[in-house]
BADREN-537835 format. One line per 2 residues: number of its first residue (from 1); their letters; for each residue x, y, z of C-alpha. Coordinates in Angstrom, 2 decimals. Each point is the difference from the previous one (the first is absolute). Layout:
NUM> A> X,Y,Z ~ ...
END
This chain:
1> XX> -74.00,50.31,27.28 ~ 3.77,-1.46,-0.43
3> XX> 2.18,0.30,2.77 ~ 2.76,2.21,-0.18
5> XX> 3.41,-2.20,0.99 ~ 2.53,1.66,1.90
7> XX> 3.87,-1.40,0.08 ~ 1.37,0.48,3.83
9> XX> 2.83,0.92,1.92 ~ 2.58,-1.78,1.72
11> XX> -2.34,-0.22,3.00 ~ -0.23,-4.06,-1.36
13> XX> 1.59,-0.78,3.18 ~ -3.22,1.14,1.83
15> XX> -1.98,-2.32,-1.81 ~ 2.13,-3.24,0.24
17> XX> 1.14,0.77,3.74 ~ -3.38,0.83,1.08
19> XX> -2.73,0.37,-2.57 ~ 0.36,-3.26,-1.63
21> XX> -3.28,-0.93,0.98 ~ -1.71,2.79,-1.41
23> XX> 1.58,-1.24,-3.42 ~ -1.22,-3.40,0.73
25> XX> -3.52,0.78,0.62 ~ -0.01,2.56,-3.41
27> XX> 1.54,-3.37,-1.96 ~ -2.54,-2.52,1.28
29> XX> -2.76,2.73,-0.57 ~ 1.54,-0.24,-3.82
31> XX> 1.39,3.25,0.16 ~ 3.08,-1.33,-0.73
33> XX> 2.75,2.63,-1.70 ~ -0.30,-0.30,-3.86
35> XX> -3.42,0.32,-0.94 ~ -2.10,-2.67,3.01
37> XX> 0.37,-3.28,-1.51 ~ -2.31,-1.53,2.58
39> XX> -0.12,-1.80,3.11 ~ 1.49,-3.41,-1.64
41> XX> 3.16,1.95,-0.71 ~ 0.45,1.36,3.38
43> XX> -0.45,-3.43,1.80 ~ 2.39,-1.43,-2.69
45> XX> 2.45,2.55,0.95 ~ -0.04,-0.98,3.49
47> XX> 0.44,-3.91,-1.24 ~ 3.30,1.20,-2.06
49> XX> 3.62,-0.44,1.78 ~ 1.16,3.96,0.92
51> XX> 2.04,1.89,-2.74 ~ -0.31,-3.75,-1.72
53> XX> 2.25,-1.32,2.50 ~ 2.99,1.64,-0.82
55> XX> 2.38,0.52,3.00 ~ 1.07,3.78,-1.22
57> XX> -1.89,2.69,-1.33 ~ 0.49,3.57,-0.96
59> XX> -3.12,3.05,0.62 ~ 0.49,3.16,-1.36
61> XX> -2.60,2.44,1.55 ~ -0.73,3.14,-1.38
63> XX> -1.81,3.36,1.10 ~ -1.37,1.89,-2.48
65> XX> -1.14,3.69,-0.06 ~ -2.87,-0.40,-2.72
67> XX> -0.90,3.60,-0.35 ~ 3.03,0.32,-2.39
69> XX> -0.56,-1.73,-3.09 ~ 0.44,-3.39,0.71
71> XX> 1.61,0.94,3.17 ~ 3.50,0.69,1.50
73> XX> 1.08,-3.17,2.42 ~ -0.30,1.63,2.82
75> XX> 1.29,-2.62,2.06 ~ 2.31,-3.33,-1.30
77> XX> 0.91,-2.98,2.25 ~ 1.34,-2.71,-1.44
79> XX> -0.48,-3.38,2.27 ~ 0.84,-3.58,0.32
81> XX> -1.65,-2.49,1.71 ~ 0.90,-3.32,1.23
83> XX> -3.08,-1.99,0.35 ~ 1.58,-3.29,1.27
85> XX> 2.55,1.35,2.93 ~ -2.85,3.32,0.58
87> XX> 2.20,2.76,-0.61 ~ -0.56,3.34,-1.90
89> XX> 2.56,2.54,-0.97 ~ -1.14,3.38,-1.35
91> XX> 2.38,2.51,-1.74 ~ -1.62,3.68,-0.47
93> XX> 1.29,2.13,-2.79 ~ -0.30,3.76,0.02
95> XX> -2.21,1.72,-2.36 ~ 2.98,2.29,-0.97
97> XX> 2.22,-2.65,-0.98 ~ 1.94,0.88,-3.08
99> XX> -0.31,-3.39,-2.55 ~ -0.02,-0.78,-3.48
101> XX> -3.80,-0.43,-1.42 ~ 0.08,-2.02,-3.10
103> XX> -1.29,1.62,-2.99 ~ 0.36,3.29,2.11
105> XX> 3.18,0.72,0.78 ~ 1.28,1.40,3.43
107> XX> -2.97,0.91,2.43 ~ -0.87,-0.55,3.51
109> XX> -1.66,-3.41,0.66 ~ -3.47,1.45,1.05
111> XX> -0.49,1.39,-3.73 ~ 0.34,-3.61,-1.55
113> XX> -3.72,-0.83,1.42 ~ -1.20,3.31,-1.66
115> XX> 1.76,-0.98,-3.43 ~ -0.85,-3.48,-0.27
117> XX> -1.94,-1.26,2.81 ~ 0.56,-2.99,1.83
119> XX> 2.06,-2.10,-2.70 ~ 2.32,2.82,0.28
121> XX> 0.43,0.87,3.34 ~ 0.59,-3.86,0.12
123> XX> 2.28,-0.08,-2.37 ~ 1.94,2.90,1.25
125> XX> 0.40,-1.10,3.39 ~ 1.17,-3.92,-1.29
127> XX> 2.63,2.04,-1.93 ~ 1.07,1.88,2.79
129> XX> -0.19,-3.02,2.80 ~ 1.33,-2.78,-2.33
131> XX> -2.94,-2.50,0.36 ~ -3.52,-0.24,-1.64
133> XX> -3.11,0.25,2.24 ~ -2.60,-3.08,0.23
135> XX> -2.80,2.17,1.46 ~ -0.99,3.36,0.69
137> XX> -2.16,2.08,1.87 ~ -1.63,3.51,-1.11
139> XX> -1.64,2.44,2.22 ~ -0.76,4.13,-0.49
141> XX> -0.82,2.42,2.19 ~ -4.09,0.46,-0.50
143> XX> 0.31,-3.74,1.15 ~ 1.62,1.18,2.91
145> XX> -2.62,2.35,1.14 ~ -2.40,-2.17,-0.72
147> XX> 1.54,-2.49,2.42 ~ 0.66,1.98,2.66
149> XX> -3.56,1.53,0.01 ~ -1.12,-3.59,-0.10
151> XX> 1.69,-0.90,3.25 ~ -1.35,3.34,1.77
153> XX> 3.38,1.79,-0.02 ~ 3.08,-0.64,2.06
155> XX> 1.46,1.97,2.90 ~ 3.44,1.06,-0.52
157> XX> 2.92,1.90,1.03 ~ 0.64,2.64,-1.80
159> XX> 3.57,1.15,0.40 ~ 0.35,3.22,-1.18
161> XX> -1.83,2.64,-2.03 ~ -0.69,-1.06,-3.38
163> XX> -1.43,2.73,-2.83 ~ 0.16,-0.54,-3.32
165> XX> -2.03,0.80,-2.79 ~ 0.33,-0.93,-4.08
167> XX> -2.78,1.36,-1.96 ~ 0.72,-2.05,-3.20
169> XX> -0.54,-3.25,1.77 ~ -2.49,1.71,2.15
171> XX> 2.04,-0.70,3.07 ~ -0.46,1.51,3.39
173> XX> 1.64,-1.61,3.45 ~ -0.49,2.27,3.03
175> XX> 0.57,-1.93,3.27 ~ 0.52,1.14,3.38
177> XX> 2.76,-1.93,2.26 ~ -0.89,-2.22,2.56
179> XX> -2.47,-2.83,0.05 ~ -3.02,-0.24,-1.91
181> XX> -2.80,-1.45,-1.77 ~ 0.68,0.00,-3.75
183> XX> -2.51,-0.68,-2.47 ~ 0.91,-1.53,-3.79
185> XX> 0.85,3.27,-1.55 ~ 2.14,1.46,2.99
187> XX> 1.43,-3.94,0.14 ~ 0.78,0.66,-3.62
189> XX> 1.92,3.42,0.70 ~ 1.70,-1.60,3.23
191> XX> 1.83,-2.85,-1.71 ~ 0.42,2.55,-3.44
193> XX> 1.75,2.83,1.68 ~ 3.92,0.11,-0.84
195> XX> 0.98,3.35,0.41 ~ 2.31,0.04,2.64
197> XX> 3.62,-0.75,0.18 ~ -0.41,-4.05,0.12
199> XX> -1.87,0.34,-3.33 ~ -0.92,-3.44,-1.48
201> XX> 1.61,-1.66,3.20 ~ -2.32,1.89,2.44
203> XX> -3.03,-0.69,-2.08 ~ 1.31,-4.01,-0.13
205> XX> -0.08,0.09,3.91 ~ -3.51,1.36,0.05
207> XX> -1.32,-2.65,-2.61 ~ 1.57,-2.69,2.87
209> XX> -1.79,1.50,2.92 ~ -2.86,0.38,-2.01
211> XX> -0.38,-3.76,-1.09 ~ -0.01,-0.84,3.98
213> XX> -2.24,2.07,0.42 ~ -2.78,-0.97,-2.60
215> XX> 0.97,-3.48,0.61 ~ -1.09,-0.20,3.54
217> XX> -3.11,2.02,-0.27 ~ -0.88,-2.64,-2.77
219> XX> 0.46,-2.64,2.20 ~ -2.16,2.10,2.63
221> XX> -3.32,-1.50,0.92 ~ -2.06,2.84,-0.63
223> XX> 1.02,-0.50,-3.49 ~ -2.04,-3.37,-0.09
225> XX> -2.85,1.67,-1.13 ~ 1.87,1.75,-2.69
227> XX> 1.41,-2.99,-2.11 ~ -2.45,0.13,-2.84
229> XX> 0.42,3.70,-0.32 ~ 4.11,-1.46,0.02
231> XX> -0.23,-2.39,-2.39 ~ -1.69,2.13,-2.36
233> XX> 2.66,2.78,0.54 ~ 2.80,-2.31,-0.44
235> XX> -1.62,-1.79,-3.19 ~ -0.45,3.99,-1.69
237> XX> 3.40,0.94,1.35 ~ 2.49,-3.00,-0.44
239> XX> 1.73,-1.46,-3.89 ~ 1.99,-2.79,0.57
241> XX> 0.56,-3.54,-1.17 ~ 0.36,-1.44,3.26
243> XX> -2.60,-2.67,0.72 ~ -2.26,-1.11,3.33
245> XX> 2.52,-2.57,0.96 ~ 3.28,2.39,-0.38
247> XX> -1.53,3.00,1.80 ~ -0.96,-2.95,2.85
249> XX> 3.46,-0.94,0.13 ~ 1.32,3.36,0.33
251> XX> -2.13,0.48,2.63 ~ 0.81,-3.01,2.08
253> XX> 3.53,1.10,-0.01 ~ -0.68,3.51,1.08
255> XX> -1.98,-1.84,2.88 ~ 2.88,-2.55,0.78
257> XX> 2.85,2.73,0.09 ~ -1.67,3.28,0.48
259> XX> 0.06,3.39,-2.34 ~ 3.31,1.59,2.09
261> XX> 1.82,-3.37,-1.09 ~ -0.55,0.46,-3.77
263> XX> 3.89,0.93,-1.07 ~ -0.40,3.55,-1.89
265> XX> 2.30,2.82,-0.95 ~ 0.22,2.93,-2.39
267> XX> 2.27,0.12,-2.97 ~ 2.75,1.96,0.90
269> XX> 0.24,3.17,-2.84 ~ 2.08,3.62,-0.06
271> XX> -2.12,3.42,0.07 ~ 1.17,1.73,-3.27
273> XX> -1.34,3.08,-1.98 ~ -0.22,-1.20,-3.71
275> XX> -1.47,2.13,-2.56 ~ -1.87,1.97,2.77
277> XX> -1.30,-3.31,1.28 ~ 0.36,-1.31,3.71
279> XX> 1.01,-3.93,-0.86 ~ 1.71,-2.72,1.91
281> XX> 2.94,-1.05,-2.13 ~ 0.57,-3.82,0.72
283> XX> 3.41,-1.95,0.00 ~ -0.32,-3.39,-1.62
285> XX> 2.34,-1.69,2.24 ~ -2.42,1.42,3.36
287> XX> -3.04,-1.34,-2.13 ~ 1.16,-3.48,-0.17
289> XX> 1.33,0.10,3.45 ~ -3.52,0.87,1.17
291> XX> -1.66,-2.46,-2.12 ~ 2.71,-2.88,1.11
293> XX> -0.71,0.88,3.76 ~ -3.47,0.83,-0.09
295> XX> -1.73,-1.75,-2.02 ~ 2.24,-3.40,-0.59
297> XX> 0.78,0.24,3.88 ~ 3.89,-0.53,-0.75
299> XX> 1.60,0.16,3.36 ~ -1.12,0.64,3.39
301> XX> 0.40,3.60,1.61 ~ 0.72,0.01,3.97
303> XX> 1.29,2.05,2.68 ~ 1.76,-1.49,2.45
305> XX> -0.31,1.51,3.27 ~ 2.41,-0.97,3.37
307> XX> -2.23,-1.15,2.32 ~ 3.00,-1.25,2.84
309> XX> 2.65,1.99,1.63 ~ 2.57,-1.80,-2.12
311> XX> 1.46,3.33,-2.15 ~ 0.18,-0.49,-3.85
313> XX> -2.22,-3.24,-0.42 ~ -2.40,1.62,-1.87
315> XX> 2.74,1.36,-2.64 ~ 1.69,-3.61,-0.01
317> XX> -3.28,-1.76,-0.34 ~ -1.06,2.53,-2.98
319> XX> 3.41,-0.58,-1.57 ~ -0.74,-3.82,-0.34
321> XX> -3.61,0.76,-1.13 ~ 1.27,1.85,-3.04
323> XX> 2.83,-2.26,-0.42 ~ -3.06,-2.60,-0.91
325> XX> -1.36,2.69,-2.44 ~ -2.86,1.65,2.57
327> XX> -0.51,3.76,-0.59 ~ 0.63,1.79,3.54
329> XX> -1.59,3.06,-0.01 ~ 0.82,1.06,3.81
331> XX> 2.08,-1.51,2.58 ~ -0.20,1.45,4.08
333> XX> -1.46,-0.46,3.27 ~ -3.13,-1.24,1.01
335> XX> -2.13,2.24,2.79 ~ 0.49,-2.86,2.58
337> XX> 1.79,-2.87,0.23 ~ -1.15,-3.74,0.02
339> XX> 0.37,-2.89,0.54 ~ -1.40,-2.15,-3.02
341> XX> 0.97,1.15,-3.31 ~ -3.35,1.03,-2.24
343> XX> -0.21,0.44,-3.80 ~ -2.73,2.22,-0.95
345> XX> -1.83,-1.29,-2.90 ~ -1.61,3.56,-1.70
347> XX> -1.11,-1.70,-3.61 ~ -2.42,-2.94,1.65
349> XX> 2.16,-2.45,-1.18 ~ 1.81,-2.21,2.32
351> XX> 2.50,-1.57,-3.23 ~ 1.95,3.03,0.23
353> XX> -0.23,0.13,3.88 ~ 1.24,-3.68,-0.20
355> XX> 2.46,0.21,-2.18 ~ 1.75,3.01,2.45
357> XX> -0.33,-2.33,2.86 ~ 1.47,-2.65,-1.89
359> XX> 2.76,2.29,-0.74 ~ 0.47,0.89,3.66
361> XX> -1.01,-3.21,1.47 ~ -2.63,0.57,2.00
363> XX> -2.09,3.11,0.86 ~ -4.16,0.33,0.93
365> XX> -1.71,1.01,-2.50 ~ -2.72,2.51,0.34
367> XX> -2.69,1.71,-2.75 ~ 0.82,3.93,0.47
369> XX> -2.01,0.64,-3.65 ~ 0.92,3.53,-1.28
371> XX> -0.27,1.09,-3.78 ~ 1.88,3.18,-0.02
373> XX> 3.09,-1.41,2.06 ~ 2.99,-0.21,-2.90
375> XX> 1.15,-3.47,1.61 ~ -1.46,-3.46,0.05
377> XX> 1.48,-0.76,2.93 ~ 1.10,1.43,3.58
379> XX> 2.35,-2.17,1.90 ~ 0.39,1.14,3.84
381> XX> 3.11,-2.20,1.24 ~ -0.74,-1.43,3.40
383> XX> 2.01,-1.36,2.69 ~ 0.06,-3.67,-0.86
385> XX> 1.62,1.30,-3.61 ~ 3.00,1.58,1.90
387> XX> 0.20,-3.04,2.29 ~ 0.06,-2.29,-2.95
389> XX> 2.47,1.90,-1.53 ~ -1.11,0.02,-3.58
END
């Protein structure tokens, strides 16, 4: 009986962050993506340097709804990884973004995969963002169902009543609010539901929440006995050109900085009704700014809080930071005064915090991972800063 290969959703973060061991098990058994080239191939991958030894690589992660021909790209995420620096940045592209699909015309970006599969989807995103991708990861909805079922389901807080039916896709979402144990089909419904005021943005937030829950489940002791089944599910689900060594490198980065320190954002868009369709209109300048800020990490975004009794100290410091090219998101007062200036690093990358410390002339650097925080660093000015007159 021939195995049916399923593609993936961007749930690849689960696998690289917590489930790389599953992929490794499958690889060492000879069931590596690409037809199963044997155990020796898996071991050779382990010996090769991750990402060919490159300092920076780009990855396109796609989630595909395979129920519609080639499948619409239900989720699209562009990632940039600095293996040696230990940094990951991710930019989510809403599926309703209105773009030019090469050879097709102006369409929602999710249709690019339905028209031409992975190659056309990759070409479309590359043209939108302005750079090529080195690697890809693809998974589909049936694969997500299998994954959740393989780990015995998940416990998650459903924020509100979710009810939606689409007979063309044989899709029924029927969830009550509250903390619940969801099987694979229900989990897919939770993640895919987007018929609320926030639309795609609400769905993306639920995806982030879902990914943390599944990662915790994969790491839980009770799932150790399920490793053989999880390995098989991975091989049946994931289509990627990443090697075992690449994935282990990604796992190491996530282990070191934690998933909350991954710089993540959603490409900004403007809701429009065009030809009876709800789409997100993109502004080319805003797209480029998002790519530069999120993916290439240009500039440092900071919040400056006054933890002293000196009036105007935060505003004065913010002005100085802006003159040095920093983007100040907020200026205000801390909840309480502090004797020592604190520099809270939200990205798990101390080099940014160290640059801030160097400019300020001091400050205690403290890790405070928070991928949802738009700021890279929060500065709480202390009495020592005020006395120094910096």
